[in-house]
C-alpha positions in Angstrom: 0.0 0.0 0.0 1.4 3.3 -1.1 1.4 6.0 1.6 -0.3 9.3 0.8 1.7 12.2 2.1 -0.3 15.1 3.4 1.5 18.1 4.8 -1.6 20.4 4.8 -1.8 20.3 8.6 1.5 22.2 8.8 -0.2 25.2 7.3 -3.5 24.7 9.1 -1.7 24.6 12.5 1.1 26.9 11.6 0.4 29.1 14.7 1.0 26.1 17.0 4.3 25.3 15.2 5.4 28.9 15.4 4.7 28.9 19.1 6.8 25.7 19.4 9.7 27.3 17.6 9.6 30.4 19.8 9.5 28.3 22.9 12.3 26.2 21.7 14.5 29.2 20.9 13.6 30.9 24.2 14.4 27.8 26.3 17.7 27.2 24.4 19.0 30.7 24.6 18.0 31.2 28.2 19.6 27.9 29.3 22.8 28.6 27.3 23.2 32.1 28.8 22.5 31.1 32.4 24.5 27.8 32.1 27.6 29.6 30.7 27.3 32.3 33.4 27.1 29.8 36.3 29.6 27.6 34.6 32.3 30.3 34.8 32.0 30.3 38.6 31.8 26.5 38.9 34.8 26.1 36.5 36.9 28.6 38.6 36.0 26.6 41.7 36.9 23.4 40.0 40.3 24.9 39.2 40.9 26.1 42.7 43.3 24.2 44.9 41.1 24.9 48.0 39.0 21.9 49.0 36.2 24.2 50.2 35.6 25.3 46.6 36.9 22.4 44.6 35.1 19.5 46.3 31.5 20.9 46.0 32.1 22.0 42.4 33.5 18.7 41.5 30.6 16.8 43.0 28.1 19.1 41.2 29.8 18.6 37.8 30.0 14.8 38.2 26.4 14.5 39.2 25.0 16.5 36.3 27.5 15.2 33.7 26.9 11.6 34.5 23.1 11.4 34.7 20.8 11.6 31.6 19.3 15.0 30.9 15.9 13.3 30.4 16.1 11.9 33.9 17.0 15.3 35.3 14.0 17.0 33.5 11.6 14.4 34.8 13.1 14.5 38.3 12.7 18.3 38.6 9.1 18.1 37.3 7.8 15.2 39.4 10.2 14.8 42.3 11.3 18.3 43.2 7.8 19.5 44.2 7.5 16.5 46.5 10.6 17.3 48.5 10.1 21.1 48.5 7.1 23.4 49.0 7.5 24.8 45.5 5.2 23.7 42.7 7.0 24.3 39.5 5.7 24.5 35.9 7.0 22.4 33.0 9.0 25.4 31.7 10.7 25.9 35.1 11.5 22.2 35.4 13.0 22.1 31.9 14.9 25.3 32.5 16.3 24.0 35.8 17.5 20.7 34.4 19.0 22.2 31.2 20.7 25.1 33.0 22.3 22.9 35.6 23.4 20.4 33.0 24.8 23.1 30.8 26.5 24.7 33.9 28.3 21.4 34.5 29.5 21.0 31.0 30.4 24.7 30.7 32.4 24.5 34.0 34.5 21.8 32.4 35.0 23.9 29.3 36.1 26.8 31.4 38.4 24.6 33.5 40.0 23.1 30.4 40.4 26.6 28.9 42.0 27.9 32.1 44.4 25.0 32.3 45.5 25.5 28.7 47.1 28.9 29.7 50.8 28.6 30.5 51.8 28.8 34.2 54.1 31.7 33.3 51.0 33.8 32.8 49.9 33.1 36.4 53.4 33.8 37.7 53.5 37.1 35.8 50.2 38.2 37.3 51.4 37.3 40.8 54.7 39.2 40.2 52.6 42.3 39.4 50.8 41.9 42.8 47.5 40.8 41.3 45.0 38.8 43.4 43.5 35.5 42.1 40.4 37.2 40.9 42.4 39.9 39.2 44.6 37.4 37.4 41.5 35.6 36.2 39.8 38.7 35.0 42.7 40.6 33.4 45.2 37.9 32.3 43.8 34.4 32.1 40.2 34.6 30.9 40.8 37.0 28.0 43.2 34.4 26.6 41.3 31.3 27.5 37.9 32.4 26.2 39.2 32.6 22.7 40.1 28.9 22.9 36.7 28.1 24.4 34.5 29.6 21.7 34.2 26.5 19.5 33.4 24.3 22.5 30.7 26.7 23.7 29.3 26.9 20.2 29.1 23.1 20.1 27.4 23.2 23.4 24.8 25.5 22.0 24.1 23.1 19.2 23.7 20.2 21.6 21.4 22.4 23.9 19.1 23.2 21.0 18.6 19.5 20.3 18.1 18.7 24.0 15.2 21.1 24.3 13.1 18.4 22.5 13.4 16.3 25.7 11.1 18.9 27.5 8.2 17.5 25.5 8.0 14.6 28.0 6.7 17.0 30.6 4.3 18.7 28.1 6.3 21.9 27.7 5.1 23.5 24.5 8.4 23.5 22.5 8.6 22.3 18.9 8.6 18.6 19.5 5.6 18.8 21.8 3.6 21.0 19.4 4.4 18.6 16.5 3.2 15.7 18.6 0.0 17.5 19.5 -0.7 18.3 15.8 0.0 14.7 14.8 -2.5 13.5 17.3 -5.2 15.9 15.9 -4.5 15.4 12.2 -3.4 11.7 12.4 -0.2 12.5 10.4 2.8 11.6 12.6 5.1 11.0 9.7 4.5 14.4 8.2 4.7 16.3 11.4 7.9 14.6 12.7 9.4 15.1 9.3 8.5 18.8 9.4 9.9 19.0 13.0 13.2 17.5 11.9 13.4 20.0 9.0 12.7 23.0 11.3 15.3 21.7 13.8 17.8 21.5 11.0 17.0 25.1 9.9 17.5 26.3 13.4 20.7 24.3 14.2 22.6 24.1 10.9 23.7 27.8 11.0 25.2 27.1 14.4 27.0 24.0 13.1 28.4 26.1 10.2 29.5 28.8 12.6 31.4 26.2 14.7 33.4 25.0 11.7 34.3 28.5 10.7 35.3 29.4 14.2 37.5 26.3 14.5 39.1 27.0 11.2 39.8 30.7 12.1 41.2 29.8 15.5 43.4 27.1 14.2 45.0 29.3 11.5 
């Protein structure tokens, strides 16, 4: 039996799809910005030789790097309200999970970038009488961030794809909206094909940017 493709539902329910695209972009950008910001502090703590900073940061990174993002999203949505007095929405649960996961990976990127700077740079900063934070801000990070850009761009690509996992808790991102339309129009093949194409349109420019940045930095 030959399958009859019907993509008309995409136009009929275009407003739902557009809302899904907006929610996907909003979630990805918000989690990337917050995750990178928090990751800077966790990465600096990971690099610190003081156990008071290093041990908690290491524990945080290991927990969120070595557990699936899907489990983290489901845990924050279903378990977190049970052990706390806070009742959170699907958006908040997805944001918490993705921000903390991105923070853990960003911390490792920051740590690796900081470690890539020659020890002589630290010694030069100390010779000038700089404190640890001043060395970080004025000497180390300006050099390290340039080396981190491709890794962070790659992380952004991964994060955009991970937003689709928020559909399991009914957050209205692109995958959830596509699933909803498919259940109404009875056309899952067409809707999931359309969702894949939209994800590609959103993510492909980032992937191209990654390659160009890597080429430029390696020159």
